N, C-alpha and C positions, 0 to 999 in steps of 0.2 A: 504493500500500500504506500509506504514511504517513497519507494522508487517511482510509483505511478505519479504521485503529486510532484516529485522532482521533475519528471518528464513534462508535466503540464506547465510547471514554472518555466522550464527551459523554452518551451514552445512560445510562451508569452514573451520572454526575453527576445527570442529570435524574431518574433513579429514586430516588436517595438524597434529593434535595431535593423530590421530588414526593409523590404519594399513597402512603403507607406500605402501604395495603391492596393496591394494585396491585403493589407491589414484592414483597409476601408471596406473591401469586398467581404472579408470575413465578418466584420461587424454588421454589415448590411444583411448578410445571410442569417446570422444569429438573430438579428432583430426580426426578420421575416418568420423564422421558426417560432420565436416567442409569441409573435402576433398570431400565428396560426394556432398555437396551443391555447392562447387566450380566447380566440374565436371559438375553438372547440369547447372550452369551459363555459362560455356564454351560451352556446347552443345546447349544452347539456342541462343548463339551469332551467328548471320548470317554472311555469307561471303559477304564482300562488293562487290557490283556490280555497273554498270554504270547508276543508276538512278540519278536524279538531287540532288546534295548535299543539305542538310538542309530541305528536304521535306520528312518527315516520319510521319506516323500516326499509332497508335495502333487500331486494329479492334477487339473490345471486344465482348465476348458472351453476349447476351441480358439478362437482368433481367426482364425488363418490356415488355409486349406484344406490338407489333407494328401493327397498323391498317393503311393500305395505303389508306388514304382518303384526303390528302392534307391539313391536319391541325393537331395540337396537340389534339388527341382524349381525352387524360388525361393529367394533368399537369406534370406527371412524365414519359410520354411516351418516351421521348428522353433524360432524365437525366442520363441514363446509357451508353451514347455514347460519344466517344472522339470528340472534335470539332476542326476544322481548319478554318482559315480566307482565303478567296480567294484573290489572288493578284489583284491589281487594285485600282482605286480611289473611287469605290463604296463599300458599306457595304454589303458583302455577306459571309455567313458561310455555312459549311456543317458538318453534323455529320454522323457517320456510326456505325453499329453493325450487328451481325448475329445470327441466330439460326440454330440448327440442329434438325429438327423434326423427322428425321428417319436416322438410320444407315444401314438398310438393307431393301430396297436399300438406299444408302447414298444420302441425300438431304440437301443442305445448302442454306438457304435463306439469302441473303445479303440485308440489308436495308440502304437507304440513306435518310437523311433529308437535304434539301437545303432551306435556307431562304435568300431572296433578300430584305433586309430592305429598300433600296432606290427605289425599283420598286413598284410603287403604281398604275400603269395604265395598262390596258389590251390592249396590242399591238400585231398585227399579226406577227411581226418579233421577239418577245421575244422568247428565247429558253433556255433549259437546255441541258447539254451534259455530258456524262460520257464515258471515254475511258479506256480500259483495255489492258495491255500487260500480258496476262494470263499465259505465260510460266514460268516466264518472262525471256526474252532473249534480250531485248533492240533492238538496231538497229536504223538506220537513216531513215527507211521507214516502214510503217505498213506491217506486215507479216500475214500469214493465222491464226496464233494464237492470233492476235490482233483484238479486236472488238470495235465498237463505236456505241453509241446510241444518237440520236438527237430527242428532243421533242420540236417542234416549234409551237408557237401560242396557247399554253394552250389547245391543243385539240389532241385527238388520231389520227386524220387525218394528223397531222403534224409530226407523229412519223416515223423515218427511222432507220433501223438497218443495220450496215455495217460490212463487214469483210475486213481485209487487203489482198492485192493481191501481195505484194512484192514491189510495187511502190506507191500505194495510197489506196483508199477505193472503195469497190464495194458494192452496195446495196444487201441485202440478206433477204430472207423470212424465214430463218431457225430459227424460234422462235415461241412461242405460247403466245400470249398476255393474261395476267391474270394467266398464269401457270408458265412460266419461266422469263417473264418480265412484269412488271406492273408499271405504272406511273400515279399519280394523283396529280394535283396542284390546289391551290385555293387562293383567295385573302381574307386574314383575319388577325386576331391578334394571338399572341402566348405568352407564358411565357417570351419570350425574347424581345418582343416589343408590346406595346399596340396600335401602329399605324398600320392600315391595310396595309399589304404588301403581296407579292407573296411567297407562301410556296409550295414546292414540296416534295412528298414522293415517293420513288422509291424502288422496289423489284426486285432483280436479282437472279435467281437460279444458283449458281456457277457451280455445277457439270455438268449440262446439257451443258454448254458452255466450259467445260474443263478448268475452271479457277482454278489455284492452290491456296493453302492456303495463301501464300505470293505473292502479285502481285503488279505490277506498275500500277498506276491509274492517270487519269487526270479528274478533275471535273471543269466544266465551266458553266457560265451563261451569258446571254446577255439581256440587256434592250433596246429595240428600241427607247424609249423616251429619253434615255441617250446615244444615239449612239456615241457621241463624246468620251465617256469614253472607248469605245471598249469592247472587251470580258474580263470578269473577270474570272480568272482561278487559280486553284491550281494544279501544280505550273504554273506560267506564262511561257508558252512554246508553241511550235507549236503542233497542233493536229496531225501532220504528222510525228513527231519524237519521237517514244516511249522511247528512252533512255534519253530524257529530262523530263520525267514525274516523279511523286513522287512515294513513296513506301508505301504500306499498310501491316503492320505486323499483322498477325492473332495470337490472344492469346486466350486460353481457359479459361482465368480468366475474371470475370466481372469487371466493373469499379464502385467504386474505388477498387484497389487491396487490399485485406485484409492483406496479409502478404508479406513482402519483404524478400529477401535472408538473410539480416542481422538479421531481427527479427526471422527468422526460426533458424538460427545458435544460437542466444541467447537462445531461448526457448529450443532447443535441448540440449544445454550445461547444462542449468538449470535442465532439465529432467534427464540427466546423473548423475548430482551431487545428486539429490534427490534420484534416484534409488540406487546409490552407497551407500549413507548414510543409506538407509533403509535396504539394504542387509547386510551391515557391522554390523548394529545394531542387525539385526535378527541373524547373525552369533554369536554375543557375547551372546545373550540370550540363543541360543542353547548350546553354550559352557558352560555357567553358569549352565544351567539345567543338562547338562551331568556331570559336576563336582559334583553337589548335589547328583545325582544318585549314583556316585562312592562312596561317603561317606556313 
C-alpha cells in the first residue's frame, strides 16, 4: 500500500514538472468523470413522496439462493439482505431481497424473511401480513393497485389475498399459490437466535401483480399469546392507509455494496493520472526515438 501511494505521489510530481498541456487534459478528464458520477447520483435520487418519514429500506439483489421452507436453509441464506426492526414492544425483524431469473418474459421474485423472536407458541390467531402500494401513489384508503396478504394460524388454510377497492379491502383469488405467492413458516432456531421461535419465509412475484421496482410496503406480525402487545408492524401504521407505510428502494447492487460514488471518483481520478502519465511518457520516448533517427 505504501508503494502504491508513493507511485501516485510520483505521478503527481511528474505531471507538475512535465507537459502542462497534458496535465490540463488530465484535469479536464477527471472533472468530466466526477461530473458524470455526480449526474448518476442525481439520477438515482428519488422524488420525495408521501410515505411515512424515517421508514426506508434498500431491496438488494440476492447473492445467496433462497429456499422458502420456513427456516435458514444455510447459515448465509439471509446474510445478503437488509434488515429492519418492526415497531412495537416485541422483538420482530424482517429482511428482504430479490432475484430476476428471467428477463424475457420478465420475472422478479421478491423474498421476505420475518423472525418473531418472542413468539414461541403455536396459536391459531398468530399471523403474518404484508401490504403493498405497488404504484405507488399513496392515498388514505386502499386502491385497486394496493394488495394485502394475510397468513393466519401457520397454515395455508388461513391465507387470504386482498385487493383495494377504493374504501377498504376485498378478498381476491387472482393469484397462484406456489407460483406467484408462497409462504412457509416454522418454529425453530436461526443464526440470529438459538431459542426456538417462529420464522416465516415469503415469495412474491412482483411482475404478475404489477408491483413497481420502488414500492411502499407494510410488514406486520401478531402473536396471540402476547395479544396485549398488539400488532407489531413496520412502520407502525394503519393497514388501511397506504400513505402511512414505509418505502422499499430497489437496487441492482448486492449487499454489502462494493463501491461507493466516492470510491468510484477516487479510482477514476487515479486511473486518469496513471493513463496520462503513461501516454506522456510514451510520447517522450517516441520523441527521443524520432530525434535519434534524424541524427
